[in-house]
N, C-alpha and C positions, 0 to 999 in steps of 0.2 A: 806121277805114280809109276808109269811104265816107260818113261823116257830112256832108261838105261837098258831096256829089254829088246828094243828093235829100232830101226831107223825110220824116220819120217822125213822124206826128202822133197826137194823142189828143183826145178831146172832154172838156172840163172842166165839171163841175157846180159849183154854188155853194160847197160845202164845199172843193172843190179850189182854186177861184179864191181863196178866203179863207184857204187854207193851214192848215186846221184839223187836219190829220193830218200831222205832220212826216215820217213814213215814206212816205206816199203822195206828198207833195210832193217828197221826195228822188228817188223813183222817176221821177216826171214829169220832173224836171230832168235826170236822168241818162240817160234812154232816149229822150226825145223832143225834137225841135227845131221842132215845129209844133203849134199848138193850134187847135181850133175850139170855138165856144161850143155847149154842149149845149142850154141853154134860155134863158140870160140875154139873148140878143139877139132872141128871138122877140117879135113885135109885141105879143102879149097881156101880156108881162112888162114891156115898156118903156112901153106906152100902154094900161093896163088899163081905162080908162074915159075919157069925154070930159074934156078939160082936166086930166088927170092923167098925168104922165110920171115914170118912175123909171129914171134912167140909172146909178145908183150901181154896180150889179153889172156892167153892161156895161162901164162905165169901169174897174172893178177887173180885169175880164178882159183888157182891152187893156193896162192897166198891168202885169199879170203877164207877158204876152208880151214887152212892151218890156223890162222889168226882166231877163228871162232870155234876151233876144236870140233870140226864137222867131218863126217865121213865123206870122202871125195870120190866121185866116179867120173872118169873121163870118157872118151870115145875110142873105138878102134881106129888106129891110124892107117888109112888106106887111100890111095889115090889112083883111080882107074886109069887116068891119063898116063901115069908113070908105069903102072903095072902092065898095061896092054899096048904101050907104044913100042914100035919096032926097034 
């Protein structure tokens, strides 16, 4: 009745993004129309050390939301080690 009027969201962890549990995946797709990244978009996950980047899980998160027509919220990209290093 109200599903088109506002977002109802949930945070997704890696197992949920990768759809490892069909029952949980069905619950997410049935009851939510918005997702936020639990950890996969945090700076330390994407850029764990100098010259190393890992976008695979963050990309899978966005793909999941697009595939299921969900509103997607990521995180602010900041890395204190890079910002405050000399």
